[in-house]
C-alpha positions as CSV (number, residue, x, y, z in Angstrom):
1,M,0.0,0.0,0.0
2,R,1.3,3.5,-0.8
3,L,2.4,5.6,2.1
4,D,0.0,8.5,1.4
5,K,-3.0,6.1,1.4
6,L,-1.7,4.3,4.5
7,T,-1.4,7.7,6.2
8,Q,-4.9,8.8,5.3
9,A,-6.4,5.5,6.3
10,A,-4.6,5.8,9.7
11,V,-5.8,9.3,10.2
12,T,-9.4,8.2,9.4
13,A,-9.1,5.3,11.8
14,L,-8.0,7.7,14.6
15,E,-10.8,10.1,13.8
16,D,-13.3,7.3,14.0
17,I,-12.5,6.9,17.8
18,K,-12.3,10.7,18.4
19,G,-8.6,11.1,18.5
20,R,-7.8,14.8,19.0
21,D,-5.2,17.2,17.6
22,I,-3.9,14.8,14.9
23,A,-0.6,15.9,13.5
24,V,1.1,14.2,10.5
25,L,4.9,14.9,10.2
26,D,7.0,14.1,7.2
27,V,10.4,13.1,8.6
28,K,11.9,11.2,5.7
29,K,14.7,13.8,5.3
30,M,15.6,13.5,9.0
31,T,15.8,9.7,9.5
32,A,16.1,6.5,7.5
33,L,14.0,4.6,10.0
34,F,10.6,5.8,8.8
35,D,9.0,8.4,6.6
36,K,6.1,9.8,8.5
37,I,4.9,10.2,12.1
38,I,1.4,10.7,13.3
39,V,0.9,12.2,16.8
40,V,-2.6,12.0,18.3
41,S,-4.1,12.9,21.7
42,A,-6.3,10.5,23.7
43,D,-8.2,11.8,26.7
44,S,-7.8,8.6,28.8
45,T,-5.9,5.4,28.9
46,R,-9.1,3.6,27.8
47,Q,-9.4,5.8,24.7
48,G,-5.7,5.4,23.9
49,K,-6.1,1.6,24.0
50,A,-9.3,1.9,21.9
51,L,-7.5,4.1,19.3
52,S,-4.6,1.6,19.2
53,G,-6.8,-1.4,18.7
54,H,-9.0,0.3,16.1
55,L,-6.0,1.5,14.2
56,Q,-4.4,-1.9,14.2
57,E,-7.6,-3.6,13.1
58,K,-8.1,-1.1,10.2
59,M,-4.5,-1.4,9.0
60,K,-4.6,-5.2,9.0
61,A,-7.9,-5.1,7.1
62,L,-6.1,-3.0,4.4
63,G,-3.3,-5.5,4.2
64,A,-0.8,-3.3,6.0
65,R,1.7,-4.9,8.4
66,V,1.7,-3.9,12.1
67,V,5.4,-4.3,12.9
68,S,5.0,-3.7,16.7
69,V,3.0,-2.0,19.4
70,E,4.5,-0.6,22.6
71,G,2.9,0.9,25.7
72,E,-0.6,-0.6,25.5
73,R,-0.5,-2.0,28.9
74,V,0.0,1.4,30.6
75,G,-1.8,3.4,27.9
76,E,-0.3,6.8,28.5
77,W,1.9,6.7,25.4
78,I,1.2,4.0,22.8
79,L,3.4,3.6,19.8
80,V,2.1,1.7,16.8
81,D,4.9,0.9,14.3
82,L,3.6,0.4,10.7
83,G,7.0,0.3,9.1
84,F,7.3,3.6,7.1
85,L,4.7,5.2,9.4
86,V,4.8,5.4,13.2
87,V,1.8,6.5,15.2
88,H,2.2,8.0,18.7
89,I,-1.1,7.9,20.7
90,M,-0.4,10.1,23.8
91,Q,-2.4,11.6,26.7
92,P,-2.2,15.4,26.6
93,A,0.2,15.8,29.5
94,I,2.6,13.3,28.0
95,R,2.3,14.9,24.6
96,R,3.1,18.4,26.0
97,H,6.0,17.1,28.0
98,Y,7.8,15.3,25.1
99,N,6.6,17.7,22.4
100,L,7.3,15.4,19.5
101,E,6.1,18.0,16.9
102,E,8.9,20.3,17.9
103,L,11.5,17.6,18.2
104,W,10.7,16.3,14.6
105,A,10.2,19.8,13.1
106,P,12.7,20.6,10.4
107,P,15.5,22.9,11.6
108,P,14.9,26.6,10.8
109,R,16.8,27.9,7.9
110,V,19.4,30.5,8.9
111,R,19.9,33.4,6.5
112,R,23.3,34.9,6.6
113,S,23.6,38.6,6.1
114,R,25.8,39.8,3.3
115,T,26.6,43.0,5.0
116,K,29.6,43.2,7.2
117,D,29.4,45.0,10.5
118,A,31.8,47.8,11.0
119,A,34.7,46.9,13.1
120,V,34.8,48.5,16.5
121,R,38.3,49.8,17.4
């Protein structure tokens, strides 16, 4: 399955169970491990587990491979590895603390000035 279709299907599955603040990050230029990350908030451990279960069910139904799942037992931060796509299901406090969106944001471009400052003597 193409990555863009897999990503859209994952977002739809997360929306089905009322996942909030869904962010899709393209990180293929930053790591060779995966191409995209989805970060979604869950209001409770129960909702996080439901999001994870529903996501896995939908991905398997589409023929995608679920490589691994981490954190389901505790439910505060669940990671669903779909190969080229990794989904982080996080409770809001955990999401704010780790701030994955900022961590994986592309570095800002620095523009260098062509004018030279006058030397101070």
